[in-house]
N, C-alpha and C positions, 0 to 999 in steps of 0.2 A: 504494500500500500504506500502511496506517495501523496503529497499534498502541499499546499502553500496558503499563505494568508497575507493580506495587506489591508491597510486602513489608516485612519488618523483620528485624533481626538482633540476637541477644542473646548476650552472652559473659560468663561468670563465671570469674575466674582466681585461683588461689592460688599465690604465688611459691614457688620452691624454698627450703626453709629452710637456714640456714647450718650447722646441726648435724644434727638428725634430725627426721623428720616427714613428713606428707603434702604432696603438691603436685599441681598439675594445673589443668585448665580444662574448661569445658563451653561449647560453641558450638552455637547453633541458628539456622537461617535459614528463614523462611517467605516464599515469593514466588509471584507469579502474573504470567505474561507472556502476553498474547494479541495477535493481529494479525488484520487483515482484508486479504485480497489485493486486494479491490475489482475482482474479475474476474467475467465471466459464468459461471454454472454452467448448462450445457445438458443437456437430456435427450437420449436416443438419437436421436430424430427431429430435434431442433434441431441436434445435433452433425453428423449426416449431411448436412443441408442446408447448414450452414456450411462443412463440408469440401469439398462439391461446388462451392460458389461459389469458395472460396479456391484450389482446384486448377485450375479452368478459366478463371478470370478474374482480372484485375489490379485492385487497389484504386486508384482515382483520387484519392480524398479520404477522410480519416478525421477525424471530430470526436470529441473526448473531453470529455465534460461530467462533472459531479459524479456522476451516476447512470447514464449511458449511454455506449456506444460506437456511433457511427453510421458505417457504411462505405458508400461509393458505389463500385460496380464499373463496369468499362468496358462492360458490357452494359446499363447503365442501372438495374440492380437496386440497391435501397437496403436495407441490413441494419441493424437496430437491436437492439443487444444490451444487456440490462440488467445492471448490476453487482449481482448478487444473491448474491454470496458472503457467508458468515457469518463471525463471529469464530471463531477457532480457536486452540488452544494453539500458542505459538511452538516451533520445532524443539527448542530447548535448555531449555525450561521444566522446572524441578524445583520441586515444591511444598515438600518438606521436605529439609533437609540438617542432619544432626545429627552432632556429633563430641564424644567424651569422651576426654580424656587424663588419666590419673592414675597416681600411683605413690607409693612410700615410699622415702625416702632414709635410710640409716643412716650418719651422720657422713660422713667422706670415704672410707668403705670400700666400700660397695656400695649399689645401688638396684635396685628392681624396679618395672616399670610396665606399663601396658596402654593400648591405644587401641581405641575402639569407634566405628565409622562406620555411619551409616544414610543412604541416598540414595534419594529417589523417582526412578524412572526416567522416560525420555522418553515422550511421547505418540505414538501412531501411529493410522492408520486401519485398523480391523480388517476381516478377511474374515468375512462373516456368512452365507455360503451358497455354493452352486455351481450351475452349469447344465450339463447334459449336452450336449456338442457332438461328434457323431460326425465324425471326419475320416479318410477313406480306410480305413474299416472298423475304426478304432480309436476307442474311447470316451474322449473327453477331457472333463474337468470344468473349465469356466471359472469362476474365482473371482468372487464377487459381493462388492463392498466396501460398507461402510456409507455411507449418505448423510451421516452426521455425521463430518466430517473430524477426525482426531486425537481421537477420542472414547474411546479406550482407552489404557491405559498398560502398558508392559513391567513385569515383576516388579521390585520394589525390590531394592536391593543392600545387603548387610550384611557387615561385615568386623570381625574381632577380631584384634588383634596383641598379643603379649606379649614383653617384653624384660627381660633381666637384665644389669646392669653390675657389674663388679668393678674398683675403682679401686686403683691401686698407684702410690705416689710413690717416685721414686728421686732420686739426686743429679743426674741428667742429663735426666730427663723425667718427665712424668706419664702413666701408662698407663691406658687404659680397655679392658679385656677384656670383650667383650659377646657374648651369644648371643640371638637373637630368633626367634620363630615368627611369620611373617606369614600372615594369613588362616587362623587356627586351624581354622575349620570348613570350609575349602576351598570357600567359596561362589564361584559363577561370576557373570559380568556378562552379563545378557541384552541383546543388541544388535539383535535383529530378531524379528518374529512373522509373517513372510511367507515362511517356507520351505514353499511350497505344492507338493504333488505333483499334477500335473494328471491323472495316471492313476487317482486315487482321489477320491471326493467329499469335500466339506467335512465334517469331524468335529470338534466343539469339543474343544480341548486336545490334539488328535492331528494333524489336518491342517487348517491349517498348523501346523508345529512351531515351537518357540521356538529361536532360535539364540543360543548362548552363546560367550563367550571366557573363557579362564582367565588373566586379567591378573596376578593375584597368587596363584600356586600352580600346581601341575602336575596333569595328569590322566593316570593310568595305567590303561588299560582303562576301566572304569566307576567307578573309585575316584578321588575327588578328594583330592589330597595338598597340605597347606600347604607354604609355602616356609620353609626353615631357613637362617638366616644366622648367621655368627659372624666375629669379626675383632678387630683391635687398633687403637685410635686412640692416637696419641702426640702430646703437646703439649710442645714444648721451651721 
């Protein structure tokens, strides 16, 4: 397996003022990570022949060169497999990662701030069609995957948070009373695009369905609800 990665990161920051004023930072990362598995990609006929050999015979010798696998079986057959796999996106590749944190502080009394996040999601190999396969009088639809591995991406993720702090100084401690709304718009994180129902044919954007998780927020029925937090921090 071989691969490479490139990218850049940019960050601009304004420190929290001693008295009153704006503060925050902007961070942006752009990256590209690809790999090549250096493995043979076989069509259906080639795969069937390979599986038949591997199932019924033992490999006596294997030679691994830069471009080929050569297998010698105990029945005298010699199998030559070309490493014809292509470059593909790495599992955890993200093109864009953007984060903005900003707020306003009023002396040592209170502050309000927000955080905005945008993330490109991971790549996957999409289902592009289906083939009718009757099994015991039941019509099943076998999914057909794209020949281009990891050629599509899951939907991007966006999140907006808001927080308000009230500072109180006492003779025995400094108190921070805060309330925050996490994931204001109730966005979900897409984690898969392969929720395929074999009893129905391929339908773009319907079958397969996209699978989501609600990492930051709750889902009540079909309504997405942001997460509300409040608390007190004490510094002695």
